[in-house]
C-alpha positions in Angstrom: -4.0 -14.7 17.9 -5.0 -14.6 14.2 -2.2 -13.7 12.0 -4.4 -11.3 9.6 -5.4 -9.4 13.1 -1.9 -8.4 13.5 -1.2 -7.5 9.9 -4.6 -5.7 9.4 -4.0 -4.1 13.1 -0.5 -3.0 13.2 -0.3 0.7 12.3 1.5 3.6 13.7 -0.2 4.9 16.9 -0.3 6.8 20.3 0.6 5.5 23.5 -2.4 7.7 25.3 -0.7 8.7 28.0 -2.2 12.1 27.7 -5.0 13.2 25.3 -5.1 15.2 23.1 -1.1 13.7 22.4 1.4 16.4 22.5 1.7 16.4 18.7 -1.4 18.1 18.8 -1.1 20.4 21.4 -2.8 23.6 20.7 0.7 25.5 21.9 -0.7 29.1 20.2 -3.4 29.0 22.4 -1.1 28.2 25.5 -0.4 30.6 28.0 1.7 30.8 31.4 -0.9 32.6 33.4 -4.1 30.7 32.3 -1.9 27.6 32.8 -1.4 29.0 36.4 -5.3 29.3 36.4 -6.0 25.8 35.8 -3.7 24.5 38.4 -5.5 26.9 41.3 -8.8 25.4 39.7 -7.5 22.1 40.0 -6.3 22.8 43.7 -9.4 24.2 44.6 -11.8 21.3 43.3 -10.1 18.8 45.4 -10.2 21.2 48.1 -6.2 20.2 48.6 -7.7 16.9 50.6 -6.6 14.3 48.0 -3.3 15.9 47.9 -1.1 16.3 44.7 1.3 14.2 42.6 5.0 15.5 41.6 7.0 13.5 39.3 10.6 14.5 38.9 12.8 13.9 35.9 16.2 13.0 37.0 17.9 13.1 33.8 21.4 12.1 34.4 22.6 8.3 32.6 26.6 7.3 32.5 25.6 5.5 29.3 23.8 5.4 26.3 20.9 2.7 26.3 19.7 2.7 22.9 16.4 1.8 22.8 15.7 4.3 25.3 13.5 7.2 24.4 14.0 9.2 27.2 15.2 12.4 27.7 18.5 12.6 28.9 22.0 13.5 29.0 25.2 11.0 29.2 27.7 11.9 31.4 29.8 10.4 33.8 30.3 13.4 35.9 28.3 13.8 39.2 29.3 17.1 40.0 26.1 17.7 38.2 23.8 16.4 40.8 23.4 19.5 43.2 23.0 22.1 40.6 20.0 20.0 39.5 19.1 19.5 42.7 18.8 22.9 44.1 17.1 23.8 40.7 14.1 21.7 40.9 13.8 22.5 44.5 13.5 26.3 43.2 11.1 25.0 40.5 8.8 23.7 43.4 9.3 26.6 45.2 7.5 28.9 42.8 4.5 26.7 42.5 4.8 26.9 46.0 4.3 30.0 46.0 1.4 30.2 43.4 -1.0 28.1 45.9 -3.0 29.4 48.8 -1.8 27.0 51.6 0.7 24.7 52.1 0.4 21.4 49.6 -0.4 17.6 50.6 1.7 15.3 48.6 0.1 12.0 47.4 2.3 10.2 44.9 6.1 11.1 44.3 7.6 9.5 41.2 11.4 10.1 40.6 11.6 9.2 36.5 14.5 9.5 34.3 17.2 9.2 32.9 18.7 7.2 35.9 17.4 8.9 39.4 19.8 6.0 40.8 22.8 8.4 39.3 22.3 10.3 42.5 23.5 9.7 45.7 21.6 8.7 48.4 22.9 12.2 49.7 21.3 14.1 47.0 18.7 12.6 46.7 17.7 12.7 50.6 18.4 16.7 50.1 15.7 16.6 47.7 12.9 14.8 49.0 13.3 16.7 52.2 13.2 19.9 50.4 10.3 19.1 49.0 8.7 19.3 52.4 10.2 21.9 53.7 6.6 23.6 51.9 4.6 20.6 51.7 3.3 18.1 54.0 2.4 14.1 53.6 -0.9 12.5 52.4 -2.1 10.2 54.6 -2.2 7.3 52.4 0.9 8.6 50.1 2.2 6.7 48.0 6.4 6.9 47.0 8.0 5.6 43.9 10.9 5.9 41.7 12.8 4.5 39.0 16.1 2.1 39.6 19.0 1.0 37.4 20.4 -2.4 38.6 23.7 -1.9 37.6 24.4 1.4 39.9 21.7 0.9 42.6 23.4 0.8 46.2 22.1 -1.1 49.4 22.2 2.8 50.8 20.1 4.7 48.0 17.3 1.8 48.7 17.6 2.2 52.8 17.7 6.2 52.6 14.8 6.7 50.0 12.6 3.7 52.0 13.3 5.8 55.4 12.0 9.4 53.5 8.6 7.3 52.6 9.4 4.9 49.4 7.9 1.7 49.2 7.6 1.0 45.8 10.7 0.7 42.9 10.5 -0.4 39.8 14.2 -2.0 38.0 14.6 -1.7 33.9 15.3 -5.2 33.0 14.7 -5.2 29.3 15.9 -8.8 28.6 18.6 -11.3 29.9 20.0 -12.5 26.7 24.0 -11.3 26.2 23.2 -10.7 22.1 20.1 -8.3 22.9 22.0 -6.4 25.7 25.0 -5.8 23.4 22.4 -4.6 21.0 20.8 -2.1 23.1 24.2 -1.4 25.0 22.8 -2.5 28.4 24.8 -5.0 29.9 23.4 -6.1 32.9 23.9 -10.0 34.4 20.9 -11.6 36.4 23.0 -11.5 39.5 22.7 -7.5 39.5 19.0 -7.6 39.0 18.8 -10.2 41.6 20.8 -8.4 44.0 19.2 -5.3 44.1 15.7 -6.9 44.1 16.3 -8.9 47.1 17.8 -5.9 49.1 14.7 -3.6 48.2 12.4 -6.7 49.7 14.9 -7.1 52.7 14.4 -3.0 53.6 10.5 -3.7 53.2 9.7 -2.5 49.9 6.0 -3.7 49.2 5.8 -3.2 45.6 9.0 -4.1 43.1 8.5 -4.1 39.9 10.3 -5.2 36.7 10.3 -3.6 33.2 10.3 -6.1 30.3 10.4 -5.3 26.8 9.7 -7.2 24.2 10.5 -6.8 20.1 14.4 -5.5 20.7 16.5 -6.2 18.4 18.1 -10.1 18.2 15.5 -10.9 20.5 14.2 -14.5 20.1 11.4 -16.4 21.9 13.4 -18.4 23.5 14.9 -15.1 25.0 11.7 -13.8 26.5 11.0 -17.4 27.9 14.2 -17.0 29.5 14.3 -13.8 30.8 10.3 -14.1 31.7 11.6 -17.6 33.7 14.6 -15.8 35.5 12.1 -12.9 36.6 9.6 -15.8 38.1 12.5 -16.8 39.9 12.7 -12.9 41.7 8.9 -12.9 42.1 8.8 -8.6 41.4 4.9 -8.0 42.7 4.4 -6.0 39.4 5.4 -6.3 35.4 5.7 -4.2 32.4 6.1 -6.4 29.4 5.7 -3.4 27.0 6.5 -3.4 23.4 9.8 -1.5 22.3 8.9 1.8 20.7 11.2 2.1 17.5 11.0 5.8 17.0 14.5 6.8 15.4 13.0 9.5 13.8 12.2 11.8 16.8 14.7 10.0 18.9 17.8 10.5 16.3 20.9 8.5 16.4 20.0 7.0 20.4 18.0 4.5 18.9 20.2 3.7 15.6 22.4 1.3 17.3 21.2 -1.5 15.0 19.7 -2.2 12.0 15.7 -2.2 11.0 16.2 -5.8 9.8 17.6 -6.5 13.1 14.0 -6.3 14.6 11.2 -9.3 15.4 8.5 -7.7 12.9 4.5 -8.0 13.0 3.3 -11.8 13.7 6.8 -13.0 15.1 6.9 -9.6 17.7 3.2 -10.5 18.3 4.1 -14.2 19.5 6.7 -12.9 22.0 4.4 -11.0 23.5 1.3 -13.6 23.2 3.5 -17.0 24.4 5.1 -13.8 26.7 1.6 -13.3 28.4 0.3 -17.0 28.6 3.8 -17.5 30.8 3.0 -14.6 33.1 -0.8 -15.8 33.8 0.9 -19.3 34.5 3.3 -17.5 36.9 0.2 -15.6 38.6 0.5 -12.1 37.0 -2.8 -10.7 36.2 -3.1 -8.4 32.9 -3.5 -5.0 34.5 -4.4 -2.1 31.8 -2.0 -2.4 28.3 1.3 -4.6 28.8 1.1 -4.2 32.7 0.9 -7.5 35.0 0.7 -7.6 39.0 0.0 -10.5 41.6 -2.9 -10.4 43.6 -0.8 -8.9 46.5 0.1 -5.7 44.5 -1.8 -2.3 45.2 -2.2 -1.9 41.0 -4.3 -5.3 41.0 -6.2 -3.9 43.9 -6.6 -0.8 42.0 -8.1 -2.2 38.9 -10.6 -4.6 40.6 -11.8 -1.5 42.5 -11.6 0.3 39.1 -9.5 3.1 40.6 -6.8 2.1 38.1 -5.6 5.9 36.2 -3.1 6.5 33.7 -1.3 9.8 33.2 2.4 10.9 32.0 3.7 8.4 34.6 2.3 5.8 32.9 -0.7 3.6 34.9 -0.8 4.4 38.8 -2.9 2.8 41.7 -4.4 6.1 42.7 -5.8 9.0 41.1 -4.6 12.7 41.9 -6.3 15.6 40.1 -3.3 18.0 39.7 -0.2 16.5 39.2 3.3 18.8 38.8 6.4 18.0 36.6 9.5 18.7 37.8 12.6 18.8 36.2 13.7 19.4 32.5 11.2 18.2 30.2 8.7 16.8 32.7 5.1 17.3 32.2 2.1 18.9 34.1 -1.3 17.8 34.2 -3.9 20.1 36.0 -6.8 17.9 34.1 -8.0 21.0 32.1 -4.5 21.9 30.7 -1.0 20.2 30.5 2.3 22.0 30.5 5.5 21.2 29.2 8.6 22.4 30.9 12.0 23.2 28.5 13.8 20.2 26.9 17.5 21.2 27.3 19.2 21.2 31.1 20.5 24.6 29.5 17.2 26.6 29.0 15.8 24.8 32.3 18.4 26.6 34.1 18.4 29.9 32.1 14.5 29.9 32.9 14.8 29.4 36.4 17.3 32.3 36.5 15.1 34.7 35.7 12.5 33.7 38.5 10.0 31.9 35.7 8.3 28.3 35.1 10.8 26.8 32.9 7.8 25.6 30.7 8.4 25.5 27.5 4.9 24.9 25.7 1.4 23.6 26.8 -2.4 22.8 26.1 -5.5 24.4 27.2 -8.4 21.4 26.9 -11.8 22.5 25.4 -15.0 20.8 26.2 -14.4 18.5 23.7 -11.3 17.7 24.9 -12.3 16.6 28.2 -15.5 14.7 27.4 -12.7 12.7 24.6 -10.3 12.2 27.5 -12.6 10.5 29.6 -13.5 7.8 27.5 -9.6 7.0 26.1 -8.9 6.7 30.1 -11.8 4.5 30.8 -10.7 2.3 27.9 -6.9 2.4 28.8 -7.6 1.6 32.3 -11.0 -0.3 32.5 -11.2 -1.5 28.8 -14.4 0.2 28.8 -16.3 3.0 28.2 -19.7 4.6 28.4 -22.1 7.5 27.0 -25.3 6.6 29.5 -24.3 9.8 30.8 -25.5 12.8 28.4 -22.1 14.7 29.3 -20.3 12.0 27.8 -22.0 12.1 24.9 -21.1 14.2 21.6 -21.7 14.9 18.2 -19.2 12.9 16.3 -20.2 9.1 18.5 -22.2 7.8 16.0 -19.2 8.0 13.2 -17.1 6.5 15.8 -19.4 4.1 16.3 -19.6 3.3 12.6 -15.9 2.8 11.8 -16.0 0.5 14.9 -18.3 -2.1 13.6 -14.6 -3.5 12.0 -13.3 -4.1 15.2 -16.5 -5.6 16.6 -17.1 -8.0 13.7 -13.5 -8.9 14.7 -14.1 -9.8 17.7 -12.0 -7.4 19.4 -15.1 -5.1 20.7 -18.6 -5.7 21.6 -21.1 -2.7 21.4 -23.9 -2.4 23.4 -26.5 0.6 23.2 -24.7 2.9 25.6 -21.4 0.8 25.7 -17.9 -0.3 24.5 -16.5 -3.4 26.3 -12.9 -4.6 24.7 -13.2 -8.2 25.0 -10.1 -10.5 26.0 -9.4 -11.0 22.4 -9.1 -7.2 21.4 -6.9 -6.2 24.6 -3.7 -5.9 22.7 -5.4 -3.9 20.0 -6.7 -1.4 22.9 -4.3 1.6 21.1 -6.0 1.2 18.0 -9.8 1.3 20.2 -8.6 4.5 21.6 -7.8 6.0 18.2 -11.0 5.8 17.0 -12.1 8.2 19.6 -9.1 10.5 18.9 -10.8 13.8 17.1 -7.6 15.3 17.0 -5.8 12.1 14.9 -9.1 11.9 12.7 -9.4 15.4 11.8 -5.4 15.6 10.9 -3.6 12.5 10.3 0.2 13.0 10.7 1.9 13.6 7.3 5.3 12.4 9.1 5.9 9.4 11.2 5.3 10.4 14.8 4.1 7.1 16.7 5.1 3.7 17.2 3.6 0.7 16.3 0.3 0.3 17.7 1.7 -3.9 18.4 
């Protein structure tokens, strides 16, 4: 990659797990009654046949990882597990009371925090509690995130017995100096142990999450981490840029100095060389910063054009309705977004009042829906089209004019009714999406909101 391109396009920008992005939600126009109406509309339009997705946020961690930007609560007190599970199931009941029929669940993803902070018994209580008032879709996909240091074989077996077939383990990097800087000490044998357990039990998709751009990380560290990863043969990989946003996450991302982070071209080299090594080892690039072997469902979905992206990241299948349960979770009815209270105390208090614990949300306009489709196309298929009149909007000529420079740099190809991101342009997919982001265009943030795009 040309160094000048990195310097030119490495600017703050969203990761586009949603459009509009959260800072541009119109919270004043959001009302819980309208949110509920969009939930029912989405459920009705899908005829409840495809099922719904559930994202369940399990926020507890025993220690703080200083690279992490997630909503979490640090504690070693495991007595917090049971009341939290009970609260999530109460929130689920409030949604089930809203539904006209018994919901069909197609996807469940347990995220965090650290889902494997919870005992196998409490995880079983959670999943069984969901299905007291729901049924499984025919082709369901259940997944969870595991910490290699505390995931037990009992947890893996219990979740497998409950229908889970996909697990992702947070690895980040194997270099000791990097692990010490991010306060995530986990030796290779811990990752190997849980990976082999998952294979033996029968999980069909095992993922590892790797990060480039961490403090003190060198090219040799990235190569060593990927070589160790190759020896374990996970089915899919996330290899993504460290999002340094200490102005948002406070002290949790201040365990090191900015000068300790790889910058610009140095950081991009970590990605480029890592990407080449992944390709050499049989991993295909799927969407932004995601890679998979040919046998993995995400690779198959990408080939068929069915890849989807939402607040859970990339998914191999799509449902129109995604309900987020738990503190800070975000729900998506396609026509609206809604986020739960961000502190456990407020989350509990709202549920005690028998209220959906919603903090804020956004009702999408017709324009939002059009732009959302374009950005999803770019993020999932690296191309988008406006041949259909319903995909056209008045600012499109202006956007295409703005993209001329990216075309000149060889990052995209602009046809009469279509844009395609080139292989050279894939690392800049966020920049292409930003050109379509009308909210960002109309009101650039006055302060830092986003991590760097590259």
